[in-house]
C-alpha positions, 0 to 999 in steps of 0.5 A, a space after each residue: 502554488 501550483 494547483 490542484 495540490 496532490 494529497 494522494 500520495 498513498 495511491 502513487 507518487 511522482 517519480 523523483 527526478 534523481 530517479 529519472 536521471 538514473 533511469 535515462 541512459 537505459 532507455 537510450 541506445 547505450 545501455 538498452 541490453 536484455 538482462 536474460 541475454 548474457 552471451 553478449 556485451 549488451 546482455 551482460 551489463 544489462 544483468 549487472 545493472 539489474 543485479 545492482 538494482 535488486 541489491 538496492 531493493 534488498 538493502 531497504 528491507 535487510 533482505 537477500 538480493 537473491 530472493 528478490 523477485 521483480 514483477 510488474 507491481 505489488 498486485 502481481 507480486 501478491 498473486 505470484 505468492 498465492 500461485 506458489 502454494 497448492 492444497 495438499 492432503 490435510 493442509 488445505 486452509 489459508 486465512 486472510 485478514 479482512 483488511 487486505 487490499 483488493 489484489 488479495 481479497 479478489 483471489 478468494 473465489 480462485 483460490 476456493 475453486 483451487 480446493 482451498 478453504 479460506 477463512 477471514 481473519 476479523 479486524 478490531 474496531 481499531 483496525 488491528 488484526 490481533 494474535 488472538 484473532 488468528 489463534 482462533 482460526 489457525 490450525 494444523 490444516 493451515 497452509 498460508 496466513 495473510 496479513 498486510 503490514 501497513 494498511 493502504 486506507 487507514 494506516 494501521 500497523 500489525 503485530 506482524 512478528 507475533 502472527 508470523 510466529 503463530 503461523 510457523 508454529 502450525 507449519 504455515 506460511 506467512 505472506 505480507 502485503 508491505 506495499 505501504 510500509 516499505 520506504 515509509 517505515 523500517 521494514 526488516 524482513 528477518 526480524 517481520 518473520 514473513 515468509 514472502 512480502 510484496 511491495 512496489 516501486 510507485 509508492 516510494 517515488 519510483 517508476 509505475 510498472 515494477 514491483 517485487 516479491 521477496 520470498 525465502 523460497 525460489 519462484 521463477 517468473 518468465 519475461 524480459 526484465 524492464 531494464 530502466 524500470 529496475 534501475 529506477 526501483 533500485 535508486 528509489 529504494 536507495 533514496 527512501 532508505 536515506 530520507 525515511 527518518 527525516 520524511 517520517 518526521 516531517 509527514 507527522 508534523 504536517 499531519 498534526 498541522 492539518 488536523 489543527 485546522 480542519 473542522 471537527 471529524 473522526 479519525 479512522 485509525 492511523 499511525 503511518 506517517 502522512 495518512 489520514 482517513 477521516 469521517 467529515 459528518 453529513 457530506 457525501 465524500 465523492 460530492 466533497 471531492 468533486 467540489 475541491 477538484 480544482 484546488 486538491 487531489 484527494 480520494 475516498 480510499 484506495 485507488 483500486 477501489 475509487 469509482 467501482 460504487 462499492 463500499 470500502 471493504 477496509 471501513 466496513 471491517 473496523 465497523 463503520 456504517 454506509 453513512 460513515 463510509 460515504 462520508 470518508 475521505 483519505 489524504 495522504 501527504 508526500 515528501 514534497 507537501 509544504 506547510 502552505 500547501 497543508 494550510 491551503 488544503 485545510 482551508 479549502 476542505 473547511 470551507 467546502 464543508 461548511 458550505 455542504 453542511 449548511 445546505 444539508 441543514 437547509 435542505 433537511 429543514 425544508 423537508 420538514 416544513 
């Protein structure tokens, strides 16, 4: 068993060896062309490779390959989705869910500076953005509704079809960050009803540095397409499509096994296969992770927010107080995680937790004496 065991697959995943093998020729002298240079042989070969990759990417979400815009990642895709809209007379309001990723929430100040009025859609304590919550805010001035499909910290899956219908009834677009959903659960852009969705290769065992925006409206993005990364993205999507059902079933079993061996704790929502967000009372999560760092790679939440010192906006949105937020850890299981690793991880977490809570109890008694 190789230590530390990696249990942070919702931050990033290791690139699949099969994907690496597919990319390898496109880093070398044989197939290195610029897909935009279609007036020469190397460019035409590159363009065909990118076209094939887009077909694989689109197939995973049941979309049209011509509607795939390759980006540097899901964060850029989210930014592109907002850049394509502008405030118009009588239509200048945007609704954004309280559970969104930082790449969306961080755009709110610039959206307001561009003349938009931004409203936050509140979540239930169970981490759900209900159609009723959207209905209370949406009106004929709404230009876009933005709701994440599967949450990156707590794994809740939103009723996107109903939200899409509401948006379209009011003439608004729906943008959906589907980064944690694509490749893990079935995502059909036609059934979903979203006007645009964002997702990324490195969350599904593809290369870091490439993502996609699927959009029903044409969007131009400048720059040279990273050929090898595009090929790797396509290959990762193909593998995800083939293995999704088996991976999902296996990760659900491992999640149940982990919970069986862990000490009593509060589970912060769930439903996305392989993701657990837990409150371990009376410990500081950062201290716990430091104690476990030689054995396990875990996180206290989204990778983008780790180390910022700011409380999780997602956990805050579902009603957790500072004490519970500071005691929360995120465990995300991968397709290659084994039963032995899960049992080992549960034992290490339990041992460290019991030791830390015992110390907490002793220090509390000492303070009272």
